N, C-alpha and C positions, 0 to 999 in steps of 0.2 A: 757215537763212538764210546766205547767203554774206557773209563778212566781208572787205571789200576796203578798201584805203587810199582816201581821198577823191580822190586824184589819178588813180586807175584808172577809166577809162571803159569802158562796154560798148556795142559797136556790133553791130547786128543786120542781116544782109543780107536785103533784101526779096525777092530772086529766089532760087528754089530752086537748090541746088548738087548736083552729082554726088557722092553720098556715097562713091563709090569713091576719091575724092581723099584723100590722106594729108596729112601735115604740109607737105611741099614744095608740093603742088598747091594747098592752101588758103592757104599763105603767099604764093604767087604771085598770089592773088586779092585780097589785102588792099589793096594800093595802088590798083589800078584800081576796086575796089568802094567802098572807104571813104575813099580819099585820105588815108590815115594811115600812119605809120611802123610797120611790123610789129614792130620791136624796142623800141617804147616801153613795153611792159608792159600795154597795154590788152587787153581780151577781145574777140574777134571771133567772133560767133555765126553759124553757117550751118545751114540746114534743108534736108533732102532733098526731092525732088519728091513723094514719097509722104506726107510730113508726119509720119512716125513716127520720124525720126532727127534729132538735133541734135548738131552738133559745135561745140565751143568751143576756139579756138586762142589761145594767148598765149605770150609770151616771158618766161622767169623768170630772166634774167641769165646763165644757163649753157646754155640751149637752149630749144627750143619744147616746149610741153606741148599735147597734144591730148586733150580730154575728149569722149567719145561717150556719148550716151544713146539707147537704142532702146526704144520702148514695145512691150510684148508685145501690147497691145490698144489700139486707138484711135489718134488722131492728136493731135499737139500743137495747142493752141488758140492760134494765132498772133495777135499784135496787128494791129489794122487800121492801114493806112498809105496814104498817097497813092501811086498807081501810078507816078508820075514819079520817086519817090525811090529811090535805090539802096540806102540804109540808113537806119536810125533809131537813136537813142541810147536805151538802157534804163537803169533803175536796178537795183542789185543785187537788190532785193526783187522786181522784175518778172522778172528772170532766174530767181531761185529759184522763183517761182510758176510760170513757164513750165515749168521742168524737173520740177516736182511735178504738172503736169497741170491747173493752174488756167486758167480762161478770162480772158485779160488785157483783154477788151473790156467788162468790167463797169464801171459808172460809178464813178469814184473820187471820194472826198470832196476838196474843195478844201483845199489845205494852209493851215494857220494860220500867220501870221507876226505877231510882236508889233508893236504900233503901227499896225495897219491896222484 
């Protein structure tokens, strides 16, 4: 499970990205795709056209970090989303499940909140 500060958000690009792009190429996509500041410390998740690679880009106060995962077999089970959206926001548990190969489209139990 990923452990992130509550202030860190995870943004997932809904359109496939050229996985040949490195840090500079992906960082240049952050503002037009997510409308977010690339230096804010949030995680930006990109998937390749073939669906077998995921790159996660983030700023860690001294430079960009790029995390790459390539599946040796199969494709990542991407979340469903509205075709008009450029990105969706994820929880850290969802990102961890995605990277572990879980299908994110299974029905989730409704969150319980006290007083409801």
